C-alpha positions in Angstrom: 10.7 -20.2 -3.6 6.8 -19.7 -3.9 7.3 -17.2 -1.8 9.2 -15.3 -3.9 7.5 -15.7 -6.9 4.6 -14.2 -5.4 6.7 -11.5 -4.1 8.1 -10.6 -7.7 4.5 -11.7 -9.3 2.9 -9.3 -7.3 5.5 -6.4 -7.6 4.7 -6.7 -11.7 1.2 -6.7 -10.9 1.8 -3.2 -9.5 4.2 -1.6 -11.9 6.6 -1.5 -9.0 8.7 -4.5 -9.6 11.3 -1.7 -11.6 11.9 0.5 -9.3 15.5 0.9 -7.6 14.0 -0.5 -3.9 11.8 -2.9 -4.9 12.1 -6.4 -3.7 12.6 -7.7 -7.1 15.4 -5.7 -7.7 17.2 -6.5 -4.2 16.7 -10.2 -5.4 18.1 -9.5 -8.9 21.0 -7.9 -7.7 21.3 -11.0 -4.6 20.9 -13.4 -7.9 23.7 -11.8 -9.7 25.9 -12.1 -6.4 25.6 -15.5 -5.5 26.0 -16.6 -9.3 29.3 -14.0 -8.4 29.8 -16.2 -5.2 29.3 -19.5 -7.8 31.9 -19.0 -10.0 33.9 -17.4 -7.9 34.6 -21.2 -5.6 34.3 -22.7 -9.1 37.5 -21.0 -9.8 39.0 -22.2 -6.8 39.0 -26.0 -7.5 39.2 -25.5 -11.1 42.4 -23.5 -10.9 44.7 -24.4 -7.9 47.5 -22.7 -10.0 45.2 -19.1 -10.1 46.1 -16.3 -7.6 42.9 -15.2 -5.5 43.4 -11.8 -7.8 43.1 -13.9 -10.4 39.9 -15.7 -9.1 38.1 -13.1 -8.9 38.8 -11.0 -12.0 38.0 -14.0 -13.9 34.5 -14.5 -11.8 33.4 -11.1 -12.1 34.2 -10.7 -15.7 31.8 -13.8 -16.2 29.4 -12.9 -13.9 29.0 -9.2 -13.0 30.6 -7.0 -14.8 28.3 -7.1 -17.5 25.8 -5.3 -15.3 28.2 -2.6 -13.8 28.4 0.8 -16.2 32.3 2.2 -15.8 32.7 3.4 -11.9 31.4 0.2 -11.2 34.0 -1.7 -12.9 37.0 0.2 -12.3 36.3 -0.1 -8.5 36.7 -3.8 -9.1 39.6 -3.6 -10.6 41.7 -2.0 -7.9 39.9 -3.4 -5.3 41.8 -6.4 -6.7 44.9 -5.1 -5.6 43.9 -5.7 -2.4 43.0 -9.5 -2.7 44.2 -11.5 -0.2 47.1 -14.2 -0.8 44.8 -17.1 -2.3 47.0 -19.5 0.8 46.0 -17.0 3.4 42.0 -16.6 1.9 41.4 -20.7 1.4 43.3 -20.8 5.6 40.8 -18.7 6.5 37.6 -20.6 4.9 39.0 -23.3 6.2 41.7 -24.9 4.3 42.1 -27.7 1.9 39.2 -29.4 4.1 36.9 -26.7 3.0 37.1 -28.1 -0.9 35.2 -31.0 -0.2 32.5 -28.7 1.3 33.0 -26.5 -1.5 32.1 -29.3 -4.0 29.3 -30.1 -2.2 27.7 -26.4 -2.6 28.4 -26.1 -5.6 26.7 -29.4 -7.1 23.6 -28.7 -4.6 23.2 -25.0 -5.3 24.1 -24.2 -8.7 20.6 -25.8 -10.0 18.6 -24.5 -7.3 20.7 -20.4 -8.7 19.6 -21.3 -12.0 16.2 -22.4 -11.0 15.2 -19.0 -10.1 16.9 -17.5 -13.3 
C-alpha cells in the first residue's frame, strides 16, 4: 500500500496523475474492476437463485456503470446475453466447494479494497 501511495503522490506532485496513461488512472480502473469482482462474488453467495446474467448485471450496476458512457454500458448489456449458465460457471471455478473460499476472499479482501478508496 505504501508503494502505491508513493507512486500516486509522485504523479500528483508532477501533475501527471490525471493523464489517461498514468499509473494513478490505471490504479483507479483496477480498483473499480476489483469492486466489480467483489460484488459479483458477493452476489453469487447471497443470491443462489439468480441467473449468472443477473449476478453480473447487478454487480455492474452497483460498481462500474456510473463510470461508463453509453457505448461501454450498452456493450456490457449485450455481453450479458453471452453470460454462461450459473451452474457451468460455478463448476468451472471449483463447484460448490469454492463457496467457502469465496467467503474467505470477501472477508479478507474487501477491507483492503476499501482502504484503497
